[in-house]
N, C-alpha and C positions, 0 to 999 in steps of 0.2 A: 547683404541685401537690405535696402531701406524698407521699413515697414510701411504698409499702406495706412491711410487714415482709419480704415475699418479695423485693422489690426490694433491700432492705438486705442480706438474707441472701445473695442472689446476688452483689452487689457485693463483699462481704467474702470470699465463697468464691472468687470469681475472683482476688482478690488472693492467697489461699492457694495457688491453682493456679499462679500466676505464680512464687510463691516455690518451689514444688515443682520447677518447671522448672530452677531454678538447680542442683539436685543431679543432674540427668540425666547418666548416664555415670560418676558418682563414688560411688554408694552401694551398688552391687550387692554381695552378693546381697539386700540390703534394698531396699525400695521407696524412691523419692524422694517425701517427703511434705512438704506445707506446712501451716503452722498460723498463725492470726491470733487474738489475744486482744483482745476489744472490750468496752468498758464505756461505756454511754450514747453509743453510736455513735462513740466515739473509740478508735482503735487504740492499745493500750498495750503490746502485745508481738507480735513476729513471729519466726517460726523456720522453718527447713527442715532436712531431714536432712543431716547433715554428712558429708564424705568418709569412705568406709569404712563408712558406715551408722550411725554414732553420733557424737555424741548425736542422739537422735530429734528430730523437729520440735517436738513438744509440749514437750519438756524445754527446748529453746532458747527457745521463745516464753514459757514460764512464767518462766524465768530473767530474761528481759528485762522482763517485766511486773512482777515482784516482788509487793508487797502489792496492787497495782492489779488483780491477777487475781481477788481475792475478789469474788464476786457477778457476775463478768463472763461473757460468752459466748465459747466457743472454736469457731473454724471450722477443721475438719481435713479434708484431702482423702481420707484413708483412716482407717477405724475404728482408734481407739487400741488398742495392744496390751494384752493382759490376762495375759501370762505373764512369769515371772521369767526373764530372760536375763542378759546381762552387765550390764544395767541394770534397775531396777525397772519394773513395768508403767506405761505412760503413762496408762492409765485411772486407776490409783491416784494418780498424780501430779496429775492434774486434780482428783480428789476432794480430796486433801490441801490443795490451794491454794484451795479454796472456789469453784471454778467452778460456776455455777448452771445453765448451759445449754450443750449441745454440739451443733453442727451438723456432720454428717458427709456427705461426698459419696458415698463408696463403702464397702460392707462388705468386710472382709478375709476371703478364703476360706482363708487359712492355717489348718490344723487346730489350731494353738496359739491362734488367736484365734477366727475363725469365729462371730462374734456374742458372744463372751465379753466383749469390751471394752464393748460397748453394754449388755449385761446388768449388768456391774459398775457402770457409771455410773447406770443406772436404779435399781438396788437401793440406791444411795446417795442417791436422791432427786433426781438431776440430770435435767432434761428433755433428751431426745435427739431430734433430727430427722434424718431420713435422705433422701438422694437429691438434695440441692441441687447443681445443676451437675454431675450425674452424668456426662453425656456428655462435658463438657469435661474432667473429672477423668480419664476413661478415656484421653485422649490422652497423659497423663503416666504414669499408673499401670498402663496396659494390659499392659505388658511383664511386670511383676511378677505380675499376676493370671494372665496366660497361662502363666507358668512354673509357678505353683502348681497351676493347674487343668488345664493341658494338657501339662505337662512339655516345653515348648519356649518359647524367647523370642519376643518380638515381632520380626518380621523386616521390615526396610526395604530395598528395592532402590534403589540410587542409580545413575543413568545419566547420562552426559555425552556428547551426540551432536550430529551435524550435523542439519539439518532433515530429511534423509532417513534418519535413524536409524543413521548410521555412526559408529563409534568410532575408525576409522583408514582411511587410504587403502589401495589394493590392495597397496602396498609395505610396509604396516605402520606408516607414519608417523602418529603420534598426538599430537605435542607442538606446540602445544596445540590441542585441539578447541574448548574454551571459553576465555573471557577470565579475567583475574586476579580480578575480582569474583566470578564464578561459582565459581572454584576456592577462594576464601576461604570462600564459603558452604558448599561441600562439606566443607571442613575443620571448620567449625562443626558439621556433621552428625556428623563423626567424634567430636568432643568430647562430643556428647550421646548417644553409644551406648557400651555396655559393651565390645563386641567388633566387629571388622571382619573380613570373610571374603572370600577370593578363591580361585579355583581354581588348580591347579598350573600350567596353561599360562600364564595371565595373570601369575602370580608369576614364572615363569621368563623370559617374553619382555619384560615391562615393568620388572622389577626395582624394584617400588614399595617405598617405606619404610612406607606405611600409618600414618603418624603425623599428629598434629595440629600443624601448623607455624604457627599464628597467634600473633602476639606476646602473651606473657603466658599462653598456654594450652598451652605445651609439656608441662606435666604432666598434661594431660587426654587424652593419647593412649590409645585403647582397646587391649584385648588383640588381638593380631594372630593370625588363624586362617587356616591354609592347608589346603585339602582336597587331599591328595597321596597317594592310596592306595599307590602304588608307590615313594614316597620318592625322587622324581626331582629335587627342588629342589637346585640346586648348593650345596655346602657353603660356597662363596665368596659366596653370595647375601647381599644386604643384610639380608634378614629373618633369616638365620642368624647372621651376624657381629654383629648388634646385639641379639640375643635377650637378652643379659645386661642391656641397658638398658631395653628395652620387651618385656614378656611376649609370647612367641610360642608358639602351640600348633599342632602339625601332626597332622592326622588321617591315619593310615596303616592299611593293611589289617592285621588281626590275624594274618594268615597270614605276614607278613614275619618273618624270623628275629628272635627277641627279643634275641639276643646278636650280631647282625651288626655289623660295624665301622662301617657307615654310621649305623645307629641310635645307636651309642655316640658317634659324632662329633657328631651332632645334639645329643644330650643334654649332651655336654661343652661345647658352645657355649651351652647354656642353653635350647634348644628343648625344650618338653615334648611328648612323643609320646603321642597318644591313639589307642587301637586301635579300629577299627570293622570290621564285616564288609562284603564287597561285596554289592551287590544282585543280583537275578536276571540282570541284564545285565552283571555284572562291574564296575560302576561303584561309587563310594563310596555307601554307604547313608545318604542325607541324613536320614532319620528318626533314625538312630542319632547322627548328628552333632548334630542339634538337641536330642535327649534328653540327650546327654552335656553339651552346653553348659548346658542348664537345670540339670542335676545339679550343675554346678560353680558355679551361681549367676548365670549370665548371663541378664539380663532383656531386653536390647535389642541386637539384632544388625543390623549394617549390611553388606549384601552389595554389593560393588563390582565384581563380574565375575570373569571375562569372560562372553562370550556363551553359552558352553556351560553354565556354572554358573547363570547367570541363567535360561536356558531350563529347566533342571532344577528349580530352585526354583519357578518358575511352573507347570510341568507337574504337580508334586506338590501344588500349592495351599498352598505354604509362605510366600508373600509376603503381608504384611498391608498394606503401603503402598509407594508408589513416589515418589521424588523424581527428576524427569526434567529435566535441564538441557539446553537446546537453543541451539546457536549458529546464526547466520544464514549457514550455509555448506552447500553441496551438493557431494558428491564422487562420487555415482553408485553404480550397483548393484554395481560390482566392489570397492567399499569393504568393510571388515569390519563386519558387522552387530552391533548392540548385544546382540541376542538371537538365539541360534542357532535352527535349525529345530526345531519342536515337533510336526510331523506332523499339524497341524490341517487338516482338509479342509472343515469346515462352519463358517460364521461363528457359528452358535449355540453352538459348542464353544469359542469364543474366551474368553480371560480378560477379564472385564468390570471396568472401573474407574469409580470415582466421583470426579470432579475436585473437589478441596477448594478450591484457589485457584491462581491464576497471577499471577506478578509479574516485573517486570524486575529483572535482576541485572547491572548494568553494561550491556554491549551484548547480553547473552543474556537468556533467560527461563528460569524454573524453574516447573514444574507439580508440584503435590502431589496424589496420588491415593490413595484407599483402594481395596483390591481387594474387589470384591463377588461375584465368582464366576468 
């Protein structure tokens, strides 16, 4: 059976989405975009946004296609930019190379684009089609769209627990809950996010490095974020002493003295202090945390705990998806829960999740959920 044009378009756009995934965690504040140049159903050029956000995907794909781009179709996961930045507009580059048709998965809400790229292409006589593989493209580009439209990054909660939802025994022993394969999978999650966040208590008790330690991906470690309103993180902590190697941001209450010796010591070690107000309960204002991260260009945030910070993000509706790693172990009710109490009395008030998939990771399993309410 001969494939319809829609089938062909979907296949090439899915390739572009896979290319875009390669840039996750490396392109912020720019989105990670994929582009495929096709002529007579043959791929002649492929590109994805390069580390740091430039060159853009279209530029890379056109460079590789060369003269073969003339008369070809371009598949792009996000609307080509229309503004002059550090590089010329991608829409103009597509026009100049003689592209005859552009298939776009998602429109770009950035005020500098916001339909301008599509308009530029159409005014040049290029046929433009929108919405192909839109939902699939959102899984890659959703963080950027969220940052632009809602002033906060896409937030992923990652949990690694026993079957009964515990992250440690009653004595605090937590090494290791899951096996090596699951831990490697978790490190890949880190590599695909712009920043990773923990609360002050988890940081102090577990002394995590919060880096990506997979072979060949050491340079893909995300920005490390600690929510520590009263600046209790020890100055000898790994996150402080290695801040010169891996960017580390600490959210502290704005009411703490600006010229305190402790603040100066953090800064001397390379830790960047970001001031936030307390909320009405005296806890760090998570809305301010997310707004500030978005303002600094973070599009994808991975929350790794502990239980108090996980509960707070869930309670305020800030979690977009969950990766839950489960080991075939049971430690009982006196173990440390992955999510602290949230004061929910009725099941209808519970956070509802939509399971996207389940798979085995070594001896453990991982479940991926989107949060629906």
